[in-house]
C-alpha positions in Angstrom: 25.4 -33.5 -66.4 24.6 -35.7 -63.4 24.3 -32.6 -61.2 21.9 -31.0 -63.6 19.8 -34.2 -63.7 19.6 -34.2 -59.9 18.6 -30.5 -59.8 16.0 -31.2 -62.4 14.6 -34.1 -60.5 14.5 -32.1 -57.3 12.8 -29.2 -59.0 10.2 -31.5 -60.5 9.4 -33.1 -57.2 9.1 -29.7 -55.5 6.9 -28.5 -58.4 4.7 -31.6 -58.1 3.7 -31.1 -54.5 0.1 -30.9 -53.5 -1.8 -30.8 -50.2 -4.1 -33.5 -48.8 -7.7 -32.2 -48.6 -8.8 -31.5 -45.0 -5.5 -32.3 -43.3 -3.2 -29.9 -45.3 -0.3 -32.4 -45.4 2.1 -31.9 -48.3 2.2 -34.9 -50.7 4.0 -35.8 -53.9 1.6 -35.7 -56.9 3.6 -36.6 -60.0 0.6 -38.7 -61.1 -3.0 -37.7 -60.9 -6.1 -39.9 -60.2 -7.3 -39.1 -63.7 -4.2 -40.6 -65.2 -4.5 -43.9 -63.3 -8.3 -44.2 -63.6 -8.2 -46.5 -66.6 -6.0 -48.9 -64.7 -8.3 -48.6 -61.7 -11.4 -49.6 -63.7 -9.5 -52.5 -65.4 -8.2 -53.8 -62.1 -11.4 -53.5 -60.2 -13.3 -55.3 -62.9 -10.6 -58.0 -62.9 -11.0 -58.4 -59.1 -14.8 -58.8 -59.4 -14.3 -61.5 -62.1 -11.7 -63.5 -60.1 -13.4 -63.3 -56.6 -17.0 -64.3 -55.8 -19.1 -61.2 -55.3 -21.7 -61.7 -52.5 -23.2 -58.2 -52.3 -26.6 -59.8 -52.5 -26.2 -61.3 -49.0 -27.3 -59.7 -45.8 -23.7 -58.7 -45.0 -23.3 -57.5 -48.6 -26.4 -55.3 -48.3 -25.0 -53.8 -45.1 -21.8 -52.9 -46.8 -23.7 -51.3 -49.7 -26.0 -49.4 -47.3 -23.2 -48.0 -45.2 -21.1 -47.2 -48.2 -23.8 -45.2 -49.9 -24.7 -43.3 -46.7 -21.1 -42.4 -46.0 -20.4 -41.5 -49.6 -23.3 -39.0 -49.7 -22.2 -37.5 -46.4 -18.6 -37.2 -47.4 -19.5 -35.6 -50.7 -21.7 -33.0 -49.0 -18.9 -32.3 -46.4 -16.3 -31.8 -49.2 -18.6 -29.4 -50.9 -19.1 -27.4 -47.7 -15.3 -27.2 -47.3 -14.8 -25.9 -50.8 -13.8 -29.2 -52.6 -16.6 -29.3 -55.2 -14.4 -30.7 -57.9 -13.1 -33.5 -55.7 -16.6 -34.3 -54.5 -17.8 -34.7 -58.1 -14.9 -36.9 -59.1 -16.1 -40.1 -57.4 -18.0 -42.9 -59.1 -18.7 -45.0 -56.0 -19.0 -48.8 -56.1 -19.2 -51.1 -53.0 -18.8 -54.8 -53.1 -18.4 -57.6 -50.6 -16.1 -60.4 -51.8 -16.0 -64.0 -50.6 -12.6 -64.4 -49.0 -11.1 -65.3 -45.6 -8.9 -62.2 -45.8 -9.4 -59.8 -42.9 -9.2 -56.8 -45.2 -10.9 -54.1 -47.2 -9.6 -51.5 -49.7 -10.6 -48.5 -51.8 -9.2 -47.6 -55.2 -9.1 -44.1 -56.6 -12.5 -42.9 -57.7 -14.3 -44.7 -54.9 -14.1 -48.4 -56.0 -14.5 -50.2 -52.6 -14.1 -53.9 -51.7 -14.7 -55.6 -48.4 -13.8 -59.2 -47.8 -16.1 -61.5 -45.8 -13.2 -62.3 -43.5 -13.5 -58.9 -41.9 -17.2 -59.0 -41.3 -17.2 -60.9 -38.0 -15.0 -58.2 -36.6 -17.2 -55.3 -37.7 -20.2 -56.9 -36.0 -22.6 -54.0 -36.7 -23.3 -51.3 -39.3 -21.3 -48.9 -37.2 -18.4 -51.4 -37.2 -18.6 -51.5 -41.0 -18.6 -47.7 -41.0 -15.3 -47.6 -39.1 -13.7 -49.6 -41.9 -15.6 -47.8 -44.6 -14.6 -44.4 -43.4 -11.0 -45.4 -43.3 -11.1 -46.8 -46.9 -13.0 -43.8 -48.3 -10.4 -41.6 -46.7 -7.7 -43.2 -48.8 -9.6 -42.1 -51.9 -10.3 -38.6 -50.7 -6.7 -38.1 -49.7 -5.4 -39.5 -53.1 -3.1 -41.9 -51.2 -2.9 -44.3 -54.1 -1.7 -41.7 -56.5 0.8 -40.4 -53.9 2.1 -43.9 -53.3 2.4 -44.5 -57.0 4.3 -41.2 -57.4 6.7 -42.3 -54.7 6.9 -45.9 -55.9 7.8 -44.8 -59.4 10.4 -42.4 -58.1 11.9 -45.3 -56.2 11.6 -47.9 -59.0 12.0 -45.9 -62.2 13.5 -42.5 -61.3 11.9 -39.1 -61.9 13.5 -38.6 -65.3 11.4 -41.4 -66.8 8.1 -40.9 -65.0 6.6 -39.2 -68.0 6.9 -42.3 -70.1 6.4 -44.9 -67.4 2.7 -45.5 -67.7 2.0 -47.5 -70.8 5.6 -48.3 -71.7 6.2 -50.5 -68.6 2.8 -51.9 -67.8 4.0 -54.7 -65.5 6.0 -52.3 -63.4 3.1 -49.8 -63.4 0.6 -52.4 -62.4 2.7 -53.8 -59.6 3.2 -50.3 -58.1 -0.5 -49.6 -58.5 -1.5 -52.8 -56.7 0.9 -51.9 -53.9 -0.5 -48.4 -53.8 -4.1 -49.6 -53.1 -3.1 -52.2 -50.5 -3.1 -55.3 -52.7 0.5 -56.1 -52.1 3.4 -54.4 -50.4 7.2 -54.2 -50.0 9.4 -53.2 -47.1 10.6 -50.1 -48.9 7.0 -48.7 -48.8 6.1 -49.6 -45.3 6.8 -46.5 -43.3 5.0 -44.5 -46.0 2.0 -46.8 -45.8 1.8 -46.4 -42.0 1.7 -42.7 -42.4 -1.2 -43.0 -44.8 -3.0 -45.5 -42.6 -3.0 -43.1 -39.6 -4.1 -40.2 -41.8 -7.0 -42.4 -43.1 -7.9 -43.3 -39.6 -8.1 -39.6 -38.6 -10.2 -38.7 -41.7 -12.3 -41.8 -41.5 -13.2 -41.0 -37.9 -14.6 -37.6 -39.1 -16.3 -39.2 -42.1 -18.2 -41.8 -40.0 -19.2 -39.1 -37.6 -20.7 -36.8 -40.2 -22.6 -39.8 -41.6 -24.2 -40.3 -38.2 -22.2 -43.2 -36.9 -20.8 -43.1 -33.4 -17.0 -42.5 -33.7 -16.5 -44.0 -30.3 -16.9 -47.4 -31.9 -13.7 -47.0 -33.9 -11.2 -47.8 -31.1 -13.5 -50.6 -29.9 -13.3 -52.1 -33.4 -9.5 -52.0 -33.2 -9.6 -53.6 -29.8 -11.4 -56.5 -31.4 -8.8 -56.5 -34.2 -6.0 -56.5 -31.6 -7.7 -59.5 -29.8 -8.0 -61.3 -33.1 -4.3 -61.0 -33.7 -3.6 -63.4 -30.8 -0.2 -62.0 -30.4 0.7 -63.0 -34.0 1.0 -59.6 -35.6 4.4 -58.8 -36.9 6.5 -56.0 -35.3 5.2 -52.6 -36.4 8.4 -51.8 -38.4 7.7 -54.9 -40.5 4.1 -54.3 -41.1 2.4 -52.2 -43.8 -0.1 -51.0 -41.1 0.5 -49.4 -37.7 0.1 -51.7 -34.7 -3.5 -51.9 -33.5 -2.6 -50.3 -30.2 -1.0 -47.4 -32.0 -4.2 -46.9 -34.0 -6.4 -47.1 -30.8 -4.2 -44.4 -29.1 -4.3 -42.1 -32.1 -8.1 -42.5 -32.6 -8.7 -41.6 -29.0 -6.6 -38.5 -29.5 -8.8 -37.3 -32.3 -12.1 -38.4 -30.7 -13.2 -35.0 -29.3 -13.1 -33.4 -32.7 -15.0 -36.3 -34.3 -17.6 -36.1 -31.6 -18.4 -32.5 -32.4 -19.4 -33.7 -35.9 -21.4 -36.6 -34.5 -23.4 -34.4 -32.1 -24.2 -32.0 -34.9 
């Protein structure tokens, strides 16, 4: 019986593989964005109630302007690449929240939040576009759904995934928050780093097609590296790649991004 269960689980995982749009990487897709969208809407509204929204400030308006510009460019690009359904699936929302956190995130469906703590490091609209492109890329690549799929396999087991959502709301919510970057555990770290580097690569392309100079991306991460003051944890204990790793990878992808920017 145990052997049959293992074979069933392996078959389910294999059957539930998908490909990341634009990069072609295989990803686990036991859960769809549509299934978790109610949780997304609920959680995003909750965040906006708990944190002070300052989108009406000068910085907030910049976040909104860059977000709208990049969303339009990304949707057009997805359509041109044959991803019409994906392009139509977003309901974009961009908000700047008052917090010292040096962070930003994007939930499935295009629900984006920037924290005021990251704004001094962005410095310009192009700097905002570096972060925005990265966060939008998480949504385009369905990273949250993939992380939830893997997190539920780890925490619940494939055999109970079909009844997990709704029957274990606290577990589901914890995995969801972890999947969008609001939380994290050591078991998910290497997986998160893979997603971060993929989002960096896609984000570089996205900012370029929106007309923002991609050469500003590694410069932003140099500022981030300087801001760490040597206090960043070792890469294997961080949910994000080391800043220098990101700089190196971004420079590796720069020539491709520049072709979009020059067009």
